[in-house]
C-alpha positions as CSV (number, residue, x, y, z in Angstrom):
1,M,62.1,-7.4,-35.2
2,A,61.4,-9.7,-32.3
3,P,57.8,-10.5,-31.7
4,A,56.1,-8.8,-29.3
5,T,56.0,-10.6,-26.1
6,Y,52.0,-10.6,-25.9
7,G,52.3,-14.3,-24.0
8,S,54.3,-17.2,-23.2
9,I,56.0,-19.0,-25.8
10,V,54.5,-22.6,-26.4
11,A,57.1,-25.3,-25.3
12,D,58.9,-26.5,-28.0
13,A,57.0,-25.2,-30.5
14,A,59.0,-24.2,-33.6
15,P,57.7,-20.8,-35.5
16,P,55.6,-21.9,-38.5
17,A,56.6,-20.3,-41.8
18,N,54.1,-17.2,-43.1
19,R,52.5,-17.3,-39.6
20,W,53.9,-13.3,-38.5
21,R,51.2,-11.1,-38.2
22,R,51.3,-7.1,-37.6
23,A,48.7,-5.8,-34.8
24,G,48.5,-2.1,-33.7
25,V,46.2,0.8,-32.7
26,I,45.8,3.6,-35.1
27,I,45.3,6.7,-32.6
28,G,44.9,10.2,-34.6
29,G,46.8,9.0,-37.7
30,V,49.5,7.4,-35.4
31,L,50.8,3.6,-35.1
32,A,50.9,4.4,-31.2
33,V,51.0,0.7,-30.4
34,E,52.7,-2.2,-32.5
35,G,54.1,-5.4,-32.8
36,L,54.1,-8.8,-34.4
37,F,52.3,-11.6,-33.3
38,M,52.5,-15.8,-34.5
39,A,49.1,-17.4,-34.4
40,G,49.2,-20.2,-32.2
41,L,52.3,-19.3,-30.3
42,F,51.2,-16.4,-28.2
43,E,47.5,-15.2,-26.7
44,T,44.6,-15.3,-28.8
45,K,43.9,-12.5,-31.1
46,E,40.9,-11.5,-29.1
47,R,43.2,-11.2,-25.8
48,A,46.1,-9.4,-27.9
49,A,43.4,-6.8,-29.1
50,A,42.7,-6.3,-25.8
51,R,45.6,-5.5,-24.4
52,L,46.1,-3.0,-27.1
53,V,43.1,-1.4,-26.5
54,A,44.2,-0.9,-23.0
55,S,47.4,0.3,-24.1
56,A,45.6,2.7,-26.4
57,T,43.3,3.7,-23.5
58,A,46.3,4.7,-21.9
59,A,47.7,6.7,-24.6
60,C,44.4,8.8,-24.0
61,A,43.8,8.9,-20.7
62,S,43.7,11.3,-18.3
63,P,47.2,13.0,-17.0
64,I,45.5,12.0,-13.5
65,S,46.7,8.6,-13.6
66,S,44.2,7.1,-11.3
67,L,41.1,8.3,-9.3
68,R,42.2,5.5,-6.8
69,D,44.6,8.1,-5.5
70,E,41.9,9.6,-4.2
71,V,38.5,8.8,-2.1
72,V,35.8,7.8,-4.7
73,V,32.2,7.6,-4.3
74,V,30.3,5.0,-6.4
75,R,27.2,6.5,-7.8
76,S,25.7,3.0,-8.3
77,T,22.2,4.3,-8.9
78,E,23.4,6.3,-11.9
79,D,23.6,3.0,-14.0
80,H,20.2,3.6,-16.0
81,K,19.8,1.4,-19.1
82,P,16.4,1.5,-20.8
83,E,15.5,-1.7,-22.5
84,H,15.2,-0.2,-26.1
85,W,19.0,0.6,-26.0
86,A,21.2,-2.1,-27.1
87,K,24.7,-3.2,-26.1
88,L,27.0,-3.4,-28.8
89,G,30.3,-4.2,-27.3
90,P,33.4,-2.2,-25.6
91,S,34.2,1.0,-26.8
92,T,37.7,0.2,-29.0
93,D,38.7,4.1,-29.5
94,A,39.8,5.6,-26.5
95,C,40.7,8.5,-28.5
96,A,37.0,9.1,-29.8
97,E,35.5,12.7,-27.7
98,H,32.8,12.1,-25.4
99,E,30.7,14.9,-24.2
100,I,29.0,14.8,-20.7
101,V,27.1,17.4,-18.7
102,V,28.0,17.9,-15.1
103,A,24.9,19.0,-13.4
104,T,26.3,21.3,-9.9
105,K,24.5,21.0,-7.2
106,Q,22.5,23.8,-6.1
107,A,22.3,25.3,-3.0
108,D,18.5,25.1,-1.7
109,M,16.0,23.5,-3.7
110,Q,13.5,23.5,-1.3
111,K,14.0,26.9,-0.8
112,L,13.2,27.4,-4.5
113,D,9.5,25.6,-4.0
114,A,8.8,28.1,-1.3
115,E,10.0,30.9,-3.1
116,L,7.7,29.9,-6.5
117,M,4.3,28.8,-3.9
118,K,4.6,32.5,-2.7
119,V,4.3,34.1,-6.0
120,S,2.1,31.6,-7.6
121,S,-0.9,31.2,-4.5
122,P,-3.5,34.1,-4.1
123,G,-3.3,35.1,-0.9
124,S,0.3,35.0,-0.5
125,A,1.9,38.8,-0.1
126,N,4.5,38.0,-2.7
127,Y,1.6,36.6,-5.1
128,R,2.6,37.3,-8.4
129,K,5.6,39.5,-7.7
130,Y,8.3,37.4,-10.3
131,W,11.8,37.6,-9.8
132,T,14.5,37.9,-12.3
133,H,17.3,35.7,-14.0
134,A,20.1,36.8,-11.5
135,M,18.0,36.7,-8.4
136,V,17.0,33.0,-9.2
137,G,20.9,32.5,-9.4
138,E,21.6,34.7,-6.2
139,L,19.0,32.4,-4.3
140,L,20.4,29.2,-5.5
141,D,24.1,30.0,-5.6
142,N,26.2,27.1,-6.2
143,A,29.6,29.7,-7.4
144,A,32.0,27.3,-5.0
145,H,30.6,24.3,-6.7
146,V,31.1,25.7,-9.8
147,A,34.3,26.5,-9.3
148,A,35.5,23.1,-7.5
149,V,33.7,21.4,-10.9
150,K,35.7,23.1,-13.4
151,S,39.0,22.4,-11.4
152,W,38.2,18.9,-11.2
153,L,37.8,19.1,-15.1
154,S,40.7,21.2,-15.8
155,D,42.8,18.6,-13.6
156,V,41.6,15.1,-15.5
157,G,42.1,16.6,-19.2
158,A,38.8,17.3,-20.1
159,R,37.8,20.9,-22.4
160,V,34.9,22.9,-20.9
161,V,32.6,24.0,-24.3
162,R,29.3,25.4,-22.5
163,T,28.7,26.8,-18.8
164,T,25.1,28.1,-18.4
165,K,24.5,31.5,-17.1
166,N,24.0,30.7,-13.2
167,G,26.4,27.6,-13.6
168,E,23.7,24.7,-13.1
169,Y,25.1,22.6,-16.1
170,I,28.8,22.3,-17.4
171,T,29.2,20.6,-20.4
172,A,32.5,19.0,-21.2
173,V,33.9,16.8,-23.9
174,A,37.5,14.5,-23.5
175,P,38.3,11.3,-25.4
176,L,36.9,8.2,-23.9
177,G,40.1,7.3,-22.2
178,V,40.1,10.3,-20.3
179,W,36.8,9.6,-19.1
180,T,37.7,6.0,-18.2
181,T,40.0,7.6,-15.9
182,A,38.4,10.2,-14.4
183,L,35.0,8.7,-13.9
184,G,36.5,5.4,-12.8
185,C,34.8,3.3,-15.7
186,D,34.6,1.3,-18.5
187,F,33.0,2.0,-21.7
188,A,30.6,0.8,-24.4
189,I,29.1,1.1,-27.4
190,Y,24.7,1.4,-27.1
191,T,22.5,1.8,-29.9
192,D,18.7,2.4,-29.6
193,G,18.8,1.3,-33.8
194,A,18.8,5.4,-34.6
195,S,22.2,6.1,-33.2
196,E,25.0,4.7,-31.4
197,T,26.6,6.4,-28.0
198,H,29.1,5.6,-25.5
199,R,28.3,4.9,-22.0
200,C,29.8,3.5,-18.7
201,A,28.9,0.0,-18.9
202,G,28.1,0.2,-15.1
203,A,28.2,3.3,-12.7
204,Y,30.4,5.6,-12.5
205,S,32.8,7.0,-9.7
206,L,33.5,10.5,-8.4
207,P,36.0,12.0,-6.0
208,E,35.1,13.0,-2.9
209,R,36.3,16.6,-3.5
210,V,33.8,17.0,-5.8
211,H,31.3,14.6,-4.7
212,D,29.0,17.0,-3.0
213,S,29.7,20.0,-5.9
214,I,27.6,17.4,-8.3
215,H,24.2,16.7,-8.7
216,A,25.0,14.2,-11.4
217,V,27.3,13.8,-14.2
218,F,25.1,13.3,-17.0
219,R,25.6,11.3,-20.3
220,A,28.4,9.2,-18.5
221,S,26.2,6.1,-17.8
222,E,22.4,6.8,-18.2
223,L,20.3,6.6,-21.1
224,P,17.4,8.5,-22.1
225,A,13.8,6.6,-22.0
226,K,11.7,6.3,-25.3
227,T,10.3,9.5,-25.6
228,W,7.0,10.1,-28.0
229,S,4.7,12.6,-29.1
230,A,3.0,10.9,-32.0
231,P,-0.8,12.3,-32.3
232,R,-2.9,9.8,-34.2
233,V,-3.4,11.0,-37.8
234,V,-6.4,9.1,-38.8
235,Q,-7.0,10.3,-42.3
236,E,-6.3,12.8,-45.2
237,I,-9.4,14.6,-46.1
238,G,-8.6,16.6,-49.0
239,D,-6.0,19.0,-50.2
240,V,-6.4,22.6,-49.2
241,R,-5.1,24.2,-52.3
242,L,-7.4,22.9,-54.4
243,R,-10.3,22.9,-52.3
244,E,-9.3,27.1,-51.8
245,D,-9.3,27.2,-55.7
246,Q,-12.5,25.8,-56.1
247,G,-14.2,28.5,-53.7
248,A,-14.3,26.3,-50.9
249,S,-13.4,27.4,-47.2
250,A,-13.6,26.2,-43.8
251,D,-16.5,28.4,-43.3
252,S,-18.8,27.5,-46.4
253,S,-19.8,24.6,-44.6
254,S,-20.5,23.0,-41.0
255,S,-17.5,20.6,-39.9
256,E,-18.3,17.4,-38.1
257,Y,-14.4,17.8,-36.9
258,F,-12.3,20.1,-34.6
259,T,-11.4,23.7,-36.4
260,P,-10.0,27.0,-35.2
261,S,-14.0,28.3,-35.3
262,V,-14.6,25.1,-33.3
263,L,-12.6,25.8,-31.0
264,A,-13.5,29.5,-30.3
265,N,-17.1,29.0,-30.3
266,F,-17.1,26.0,-28.4
267,Y,-14.6,27.1,-25.6
268,G,-15.7,30.4,-25.9
269,I,-12.7,32.3,-27.0
270,P,-13.8,36.0,-27.6
271,L,-15.1,36.6,-31.4
272,D,-14.4,39.9,-33.0
273,A,-16.7,41.9,-34.9
274,D,-16.1,39.4,-38.2
275,A,-18.4,36.8,-36.2
276,A,-20.5,36.2,-39.1
277,R,-17.5,34.2,-40.8
278,K,-16.7,32.7,-37.5
279,N,-13.2,33.7,-37.3
280,Y,-11.2,36.3,-35.0
281,S,-8.8,37.6,-37.4
282,S,-9.2,40.9,-37.3
283,A,-6.8,43.3,-36.3
284,D,-9.4,45.0,-34.1
285,A,-9.1,42.2,-31.9
286,A,-5.5,41.8,-31.3
287,P,-5.0,42.6,-27.6
288,T,-2.4,45.6,-27.5
289,G,-0.2,43.4,-25.0
290,K,0.9,41.1,-27.7
291,A,4.2,42.1,-28.2
292,A,5.3,40.8,-24.6
293,S,3.4,38.0,-24.4
294,S,5.3,35.2,-25.8
295,Q,4.5,31.9,-26.7
296,A,6.5,28.6,-28.0
297,V,6.0,24.7,-28.8
298,F,8.8,22.6,-27.9
299,E,9.7,19.5,-30.1
300,T,12.5,17.2,-30.8
301,A,13.0,13.4,-32.4
302,S,13.3,15.1,-36.0
303,Q,10.0,17.0,-36.1
304,N,9.8,19.5,-38.4
305,Y,7.0,22.2,-39.0
306,S,6.1,24.1,-42.2
307,P,5.8,27.6,-42.5
308,D,4.4,26.9,-46.0
309,D,1.5,25.2,-44.6
310,L,1.0,27.4,-41.5
311,E,-0.2,30.1,-44.1
312,E,-2.4,28.0,-46.0
313,F,-4.0,26.8,-42.1
314,R,-4.5,30.5,-41.5
315,S,-5.7,31.2,-44.6
316,Y,-8.1,28.2,-45.2
317,F,-9.3,28.9,-41.8
318,G,-9.7,32.6,-41.9
319,L,-7.2,33.1,-39.5
320,A,-4.6,36.5,-38.9
321,K,-2.4,37.1,-41.6
322,P,1.3,35.7,-40.7
323,A,2.8,39.0,-39.9
324,A,0.3,39.2,-37.2
325,T,2.1,36.3,-35.7
326,P,6.0,36.8,-35.1
327,L,7.9,33.4,-35.6
328,S,11.3,32.5,-34.6
329,D,12.7,29.1,-33.9
330,V,15.2,27.6,-32.2
331,G,17.0,24.7,-33.3
332,A,15.9,24.9,-37.0
333,H,14.0,22.2,-38.2
334,D,11.4,24.9,-40.3
335,L,11.6,23.3,-43.7
336,S,8.3,23.3,-45.7
337,S,9.7,20.8,-48.4
338,T,9.9,18.0,-45.4
339,C,6.3,18.0,-45.0
340,D,5.8,18.0,-48.9
341,I,7.6,14.5,-49.0
342,P,4.5,12.2,-50.1
343,V,3.5,9.7,-47.2
344,L,6.4,10.5,-45.0
345,G,5.2,14.1,-44.7
346,S,2.6,13.3,-41.9
347,S,5.1,11.5,-40.1
348,F,7.9,14.1,-40.2
349,C,5.3,16.9,-39.6
350,A,2.4,15.9,-37.9
351,E,3.1,16.8,-34.2
352,A,5.1,20.3,-35.0
353,N,2.7,21.1,-37.6
354,L,-0.4,20.5,-35.1
355,D,1.1,22.0,-32.2
356,I,2.3,25.8,-34.2
357,Q,-1.3,25.6,-36.2
358,Y,-3.2,25.3,-33.2
359,M,-1.4,27.7,-30.5
360,T,-1.5,30.2,-33.4
361,A,-5.0,29.8,-33.8
362,A,-5.9,30.2,-30.2
363,N,-3.4,32.9,-29.9
364,P,-2.5,34.5,-33.0
365,Y,-1.4,37.8,-32.2
366,S,1.7,37.0,-29.8
367,P,5.4,36.5,-30.7
368,T,5.8,32.5,-31.3
369,T,9.0,30.1,-30.8
370,Y,9.5,27.1,-32.5
371,F,11.3,25.2,-30.0
372,Y,13.6,22.5,-31.1
373,V,16.0,20.6,-29.0
374,T,18.4,17.9,-29.8
375,E,18.6,15.8,-33.0
376,D,20.7,12.7,-31.1
377,S,18.5,10.3,-29.8
378,S,21.0,9.5,-27.2
379,Y,20.8,13.4,-25.7
380,D,17.6,13.2,-23.1
381,P,15.2,15.9,-24.8
382,F,14.2,16.9,-21.4
383,L,17.9,17.5,-20.2
384,K,18.7,19.5,-23.2
385,Y,15.3,22.0,-22.7
386,A,16.4,22.2,-19.1
387,M,19.7,23.3,-20.1
388,D,18.2,25.9,-22.9
389,I,15.8,27.1,-20.5
390,A,18.5,27.7,-17.8
391,D,19.9,29.7,-20.3
392,M,17.5,32.4,-20.8
393,E,17.4,35.8,-18.8
394,H,13.9,36.3,-20.5
395,P,11.9,32.9,-20.5
396,I,8.8,32.4,-22.9
397,L,6.1,33.4,-21.0
398,V,4.3,30.1,-21.8
399,S,5.0,27.0,-23.6
400,S,3.7,23.5,-24.6
401,I,5.2,20.0,-24.4
402,S,3.3,17.5,-26.5
403,W,5.8,14.9,-25.6
404,G,6.5,12.4,-22.8
405,S,7.9,9.3,-22.0
406,I,6.9,6.2,-19.2
407,E,8.0,7.7,-15.7
408,P,9.6,4.6,-14.2
409,A,11.9,4.7,-17.5
410,N,13.7,8.2,-16.9
411,P,16.6,8.5,-14.4
412,L,15.6,10.5,-11.6
413,K,18.4,13.2,-11.5
414,V,17.0,14.0,-15.1
415,M,13.7,14.5,-14.1
416,E,14.9,16.5,-10.9
417,A,16.8,19.0,-13.1
418,F,13.8,19.5,-15.7
419,N,11.6,20.0,-12.6
420,A,14.4,22.7,-11.0
421,E,14.3,24.7,-14.2
422,V,10.7,25.0,-15.0
423,A,10.4,25.8,-11.4
424,K,12.8,28.6,-11.6
425,I,10.9,30.0,-14.8
426,G,7.8,29.3,-12.7
427,L,9.2,31.8,-10.2
428,M,10.2,34.0,-13.3
429,G,6.3,34.2,-14.5
430,S,6.1,31.4,-16.9
431,T,3.7,28.8,-17.6
432,V,4.8,25.1,-19.1
433,F,2.0,22.9,-20.1
434,V,2.5,19.4,-20.6
435,S,0.3,16.7,-22.8
436,S,-1.0,14.2,-20.2
437,G,-0.3,11.4,-22.9
438,D,-2.6,9.3,-25.1
439,D,-2.6,5.8,-23.4
440,G,-5.1,6.1,-20.2
441,A,-3.3,5.2,-17.0
442,N,-1.4,2.6,-18.9
443,S,1.1,2.7,-21.7
444,Y,2.2,1.2,-25.1
445,L,3.9,-1.6,-23.0
446,G,0.3,-2.8,-22.4
447,C,-1.7,-2.8,-19.0
448,A,-0.1,-1.4,-15.8
449,Y,0.0,2.0,-14.3
450,M,2.4,3.8,-16.6
451,P,2.3,7.5,-15.7
452,S,3.7,10.0,-18.1
453,Y,6.4,12.4,-17.8
454,P,6.6,15.1,-17.7
455,A,2.9,15.5,-17.5
456,T,3.8,13.9,-13.6
457,S,6.2,17.2,-12.7
458,P,4.8,19.0,-9.7
459,Y,5.8,22.3,-11.5
460,V,3.8,21.8,-14.9
461,T,-0.1,21.9,-15.8
462,A,-0.8,18.8,-17.3
463,V,-3.7,18.7,-20.2
464,G,-5.7,15.9,-20.6
465,A,-8.2,15.5,-23.6
466,T,-11.9,15.1,-24.1
467,F,-14.7,14.2,-26.8
468,A,-17.8,16.1,-28.0
469,H,-20.6,14.1,-29.7
470,D,-22.2,17.6,-31.3
471,W,-19.4,20.8,-31.4
472,D,-22.7,22.9,-32.0
473,G,-23.6,21.7,-28.2
474,E,-22.9,22.6,-25.1
475,P,-19.6,22.2,-23.7
476,G,-19.2,19.9,-20.8
477,F,-21.4,17.0,-19.7
478,P,-23.7,15.1,-21.2
479,N,-22.4,16.3,-24.5
480,E,-18.3,16.6,-23.6
481,V,-16.8,13.2,-22.2
482,V,-13.7,11.7,-21.9
483,C,-12.1,11.2,-25.1
484,Q,-11.2,7.3,-25.1
485,S,-10.3,5.0,-27.5
486,D,-13.2,2.3,-26.7
487,K,-15.7,4.8,-27.1
488,F,-17.1,6.8,-29.7
489,D,-14.1,6.2,-32.1
490,G,-12.3,8.3,-29.6
491,V,-9.3,6.8,-30.9
492,I,-6.6,7.9,-28.2
493,T,-7.4,7.9,-24.2
494,S,-6.9,10.6,-22.3
495,G,-3.7,10.2,-20.0
496,G,-3.9,10.4,-16.1
497,G,-3.2,8.9,-12.8
498,F,-0.7,9.6,-10.0
499,S,3.3,9.6,-10.0
500,G,5.6,7.3,-8.7
501,A,8.6,9.3,-8.5
502,F,6.8,12.9,-6.7
503,A,4.8,13.2,-4.2
504,S,1.3,15.0,-4.2
505,P,2.0,18.6,-3.9
506,S,0.0,20.6,-1.1
507,W,-2.3,22.4,-3.9
508,N,-3.2,18.9,-5.0
509,Q,-3.5,16.9,-1.7
510,G,-7.1,18.2,-1.2
511,A,-8.4,17.4,-4.9
512,V,-6.9,14.0,-4.9
513,Q,-8.5,13.1,-1.1
514,A,-11.7,14.1,-2.3
515,Y,-11.8,12.0,-5.4
516,F,-11.0,8.8,-3.4
517,A,-13.3,9.7,-0.7
518,N,-16.3,10.1,-3.3
519,L,-15.8,7.2,-5.7
520,N,-18.5,4.1,-5.1
521,A,-17.5,0.6,-4.6
522,A,-17.8,-0.1,-8.5
523,E,-15.4,3.0,-9.4
524,K,-12.6,1.7,-6.7
525,P,-9.4,2.0,-8.8
526,Y,-7.5,-1.6,-9.2
527,E,-4.5,-1.8,-6.8
528,G,-0.6,-1.1,-8.4
529,F,-0.8,3.0,-8.3
530,A,1.0,5.6,-6.3
531,E,-1.8,6.7,-4.0
532,Q,0.3,9.7,-2.5
533,G,1.7,10.9,-5.8
534,R,1.1,14.0,-7.9
535,G,-2.2,13.4,-9.5
536,Y,-2.5,14.8,-13.1
537,P,-3.8,16.0,-15.4
538,D,-4.5,19.4,-14.0
539,L,-7.5,20.5,-16.7
540,S,-8.3,19.2,-20.1
541,L,-9.7,19.9,-23.5
542,S,-11.0,18.5,-26.8
543,G,-8.2,16.0,-28.3
544,W,-10.2,14.6,-30.9
545,G,-10.4,15.6,-34.8
546,Y,-8.3,18.3,-35.4
547,E,-8.0,19.3,-38.6
548,V,-4.2,19.8,-39.8
549,V,-2.5,21.2,-42.7
550,I,0.4,19.2,-43.6
551,G,2.2,19.0,-47.0
552,G,-0.9,21.0,-48.6
553,L,-3.3,18.5,-47.3
554,L,-5.7,18.5,-44.7
555,Y,-5.7,15.5,-41.9
556,I,-7.5,14.5,-39.0
557,V,-5.6,14.4,-35.8
558,C,-6.2,13.3,-32.6
559,G,-4.1,13.0,-29.0
560,T,-3.6,15.3,-25.9
561,S,-1.2,16.5,-28.7
562,C,-3.7,18.7,-29.6
563,S,-5.2,19.8,-26.3
564,S,-1.8,21.0,-24.5
565,P,-1.0,23.9,-27.3
566,S,-4.5,24.8,-27.5
567,V,-4.8,25.5,-23.9
568,A,-1.5,27.3,-23.8
569,G,-2.2,29.3,-26.7
570,M,-5.7,30.7,-24.5
571,V,-3.1,31.3,-21.6
572,G,-1.0,33.0,-24.3
573,R,-3.8,35.3,-25.4
574,I,-4.8,36.0,-21.5
575,N,-1.2,37.1,-21.0
576,A,-1.8,39.5,-23.6
577,D,-4.7,41.3,-22.4
578,R,-3.0,41.1,-18.8
579,L,0.1,43.0,-20.0
580,A,-2.0,45.6,-22.0
581,E,-3.6,46.2,-18.7
582,G,-0.1,46.7,-16.6
583,K,-0.6,43.4,-14.9
584,P,1.6,40.6,-14.5
585,P,1.6,37.5,-16.9
586,V,-0.2,34.4,-14.8
587,G,2.9,32.4,-13.7
588,F,2.4,28.6,-12.6
589,L,-1.2,28.6,-12.6
590,N,-1.7,25.4,-10.5
591,P,-2.2,26.9,-7.0
592,T,-4.7,29.6,-8.5
593,L,-6.6,26.5,-10.5
594,Y,-6.9,24.5,-7.6
595,R,-8.2,27.1,-5.2
596,S,-10.9,27.6,-7.8
597,R,-12.0,24.0,-7.2
598,G,-12.6,23.7,-10.7
599,A,-14.5,27.4,-11.5
600,F,-12.6,27.8,-14.9
601,A,-13.6,24.6,-16.3
602,Y,-16.6,22.0,-17.6
603,D,-16.6,19.3,-15.2
604,I,-16.4,15.9,-17.1
605,V,-18.1,13.2,-15.4
606,Q,-18.4,10.4,-18.3
607,G,-15.9,8.1,-18.8
608,D,-12.7,6.2,-17.8
609,N,-9.1,5.8,-18.7
610,K,-8.4,1.8,-19.0
611,C,-8.1,1.4,-22.6
612,T,-4.6,2.3,-24.2
613,D,-4.6,4.4,-27.4
614,A,-4.1,0.8,-29.2
615,G,-7.5,-0.2,-27.9
616,L,-6.5,-2.8,-25.3
617,C,-8.4,-2.3,-22.3
618,C,-7.0,-3.3,-19.0
619,D,-8.1,-3.4,-15.1
620,E,-6.1,-0.8,-14.4
621,G,-7.1,2.6,-14.9
622,F,-9.6,5.3,-13.2
623,Y,-13.2,6.8,-13.5
624,A,-14.2,10.4,-14.1
625,S,-16.4,12.1,-11.4
626,K,-17.4,15.0,-10.4
627,S,-15.0,17.8,-9.4
628,W,-11.5,16.9,-9.9
629,D,-10.2,13.3,-11.3
630,P,-7.4,11.7,-12.8
631,V,-8.9,11.4,-16.1
632,T,-9.8,15.0,-17.3
633,G,-8.4,16.8,-14.0
634,W,-10.9,20.0,-13.6
635,G,-12.5,19.3,-16.7
636,S,-12.3,21.3,-20.1
637,V,-11.6,24.8,-20.0
638,S,-13.9,27.7,-20.5
639,F,-11.8,30.7,-21.7
640,E,-14.1,32.8,-20.1
641,G,-13.6,31.4,-16.9
642,L,-10.3,30.9,-16.8
643,E,-9.9,34.3,-17.4
644,A,-11.9,35.2,-14.4
645,V,-10.3,32.8,-12.0
646,L,-6.9,34.3,-13.1
647,G,-7.9,37.3,-12.5
648,E,-9.9,37.1,-9.6
649,Y,-6.8,37.4,-7.0
650,D,-5.4,40.2,-9.0
651,E,-6.2,42.5,-5.8
652,D,-3.9,40.4,-3.8
653,T,-1.1,41.5,-6.4
654,V,-1.9,45.1,-5.9
655,A,-2.3,44.8,-2.1
656,S,0.9,43.2,-1.7
657,E,2.8,46.4,-3.8
658,N,1.0,49.0,-2.3
659,H,1.8,47.3,1.6
660,A,5.5,47.1,0.2
661,A,5.1,51.0,-0.7
662,A,4.2,52.0,2.3
663,A,6.5,49.9,4.0
664,S,9.4,51.4,2.2
665,S,8.1,55.1,2.6
666,S,8.0,54.8,6.5
């Protein structure tokens, strides 16, 4: 066999003995490209390998020979690679399959926002007149875009494996060689230390015929921001099972930490006839609308919750029996044995156990879902969540997300996709709470204004953290102050500030303007933040000293990861009462909360958020003040006040329904 002609033969050189080499690329078990070369006589091995890769790419390329046969549009802004992702080199296996997600262009996103405000704003003729999943799909009708995208994917040789019900997201799989041709980019391998994945080394291109039908092609070029929850596990304080065996219980003595009894007593969650034992477990207290009042906690990144620990938690704190809260899960990750692993169990299960235990402590009666998304760190969890909720014809009514990432590190297109789907379920009557973060106005990276996403989303209710000197005292100032890492052993600092990506919505603007107008000279914030951005958080609750059961042991945990699921459980309980009375759920809260000017909350006026949870104190940050502030929002939640504010405008709903009925009969 003659040597393969990878290059020009060196002049007047005789082939050295025993220098022949065989080169090839194996594709699917077949030697697709084969040849012999002589070391020193032809191109270098590196150049030869590059040619072999090119040949292999061609073997697994799209049946459409080149995008250059069409007019293409380069999406230069899509090249998003956060610093924690390292490039390992070019993707050499052109036949390796890779999954992308095409987000189709939706018809009228401005109208979506307008319709959400109509059903969420007191005084509106459509207040709490929620839409169905089908109605939302009709509003944002994108059938033509879906058809165009599917036709293009078929033409390039990709396989569609999933399409959400209203066509917002089309997931397709194809060899890298196909995507290389179809997207006009060269793929490389990237790693974050936990996993490896393929992405375009630069921006991707789209044919003009589908460019206007596509919002973004996810998993083509962009890589996810670093996402964290990491509630601070402060210490282990005992073995729950041992203490129960010895006859001890949470109600046998006063706790200096935060327990379900403290949650109920301090913030006014109604107690039942068994109040002497400081619990609210009696079936007599269960709202009759409990079955329809669904609630969920969002989890990711290998977090796992323990059903055994939940049962121990309920038993130890005298809460409702497990059967009172039907539990289901999306995405599994509910193995009790994982949480029993010595030392590591508290890492694997702290967030998940905290969330599920305190959401069901605040509302033990309603169906609760453990909503887990994506084990793959190369799959943006907020994108995956958006895709999953887009497919739900009957979305969960109340959700809590105790996860976040620094806003500037997130691809704008992903944040917009998340916003769109949360706005849609808001239009359908759902409420989403998000922890505001534990690093104040800064981040784990150090001193610099770094808003936390998705707390900055205009379509969620962001929850900050407070600290109380005495849980037997009164909520609000002076007993209750900002939770901050540099004061009173606060451990973490309530996250808050202003979005650099999203403008302040109409319901937020007045509160933000009043905050700046009322600051004295000493409280003026250090420059560098987006003063016109969406201000957050919206409200707060204690974020310090929660007693959580992990692997049968009792731990003390701190963070806005504590406050968000607790407030969400309160709203789930309010929903249950409302549904029992034939009233609609509360839906997207913020327009109603801001209209009340904090009537539902205990004002927090002492403290700031200048320090990170690592104790680094910065110039950047904000001070708490009277009324709304970017540290604790309107303040800590009074259950009675929240229930009253959310029910204050029920007559608007009744009036609009009566008006509609009268109009239809005339």
